[in-house]
N, C-alpha and C positions, 0 to 999 in steps of 0.2 A: 035413951034410945040411941043417941049418937055414939055412946060408948060401946054398945053392942055391935054396931056396924063396924066400928074400928077394930074390934077384937077379932072379927072374922077375916079381915084382910091380912096380908102379909105372908101367911103360910099356905093359903089355898092355891093349888096349881092353876095357872092361867090357861094352859093348854091341856086338852084331854090326853089320855094315854094313846100311844101310837098303835096302829093296827099291824105294824111290822116289828120284827126283832132283829137285832144286829147279828149278822152271820147266817141268818135263815134264808132259804131259797124259795122263790116264787115264780110261777109261770105267768107272764104278762104279755100284753100286746102293746106295741109302741103306738101311741095315739097322736103324738105331736113331736115337733122338734123345737129345742130352745134356740135362743139367739146365738148361743155358742156352738150350736150344731149337735147337742146331745139329744138323745131320744128321751121322750117323756111318757111315762106310764103312770096310772093311778091304781093304788091298792086301797080299797075302801075309802076313796076320797083323798088319800095322802099322795101328793105328787112325788114321783121318784125320777131322778135324773140318771140316765144311763149313757155313758160315753160310748161312741162307736156303734150305736144302735140306729137303725134306719126306720123311717115311717112305715107302719104296716107289718113289721116283723113280729113274729111270735117267738119270744125268747125266755129262757130260764135265767133269772138273775139272783145274785147274792147281795144282800144289804151290807154296805161297807161303812155307812155313816148315817146317823139319824140326827136331824136338826129339829128345831121347834116347829117349823112349818113344812119341811120337806125331808126326803131321804135321798141318799146317793147309793148307787149299786153298780156292780160289774156284771158283764154277761158271762154266764157259766156255760151255756150252750143254747142251741136252737130247740124249740119245741117241735117235735115231729108230729105229722098228721096222725099217725097210728097211736101215739102216746096220748093224744087228746081224747080219743074215743073211750078209753077204759080207765084212765087214772083221774086224779083230782084236778086235772087241768080245767075241766069244764066247770067245776064248782068254784075254783078261784076266779076264773074269768067272769062268771056270773056275779061275783061279789064286786067286780070292778064297775059294773054298770050302774 
């Protein structure tokens, strides 16, 4: 039995697949700020750090780096009120909660 347990370890991923992809864009709301002053948003629970983002902003971001426990992104543009009404912005925001 001890041998079976040992054979499963080693190659099994410790961290589940990430809900974001490198280079892909997402509409998010900045929920917090980090100690460094970066904006923090969550996409399906994954923390994303966004430099130059302010608390409460609704922005479109592009993922620039994916780490084991977080992602980093850059602001591509602001999400406009009219865009939220008819596009996928509502669906993605619903996933954040």
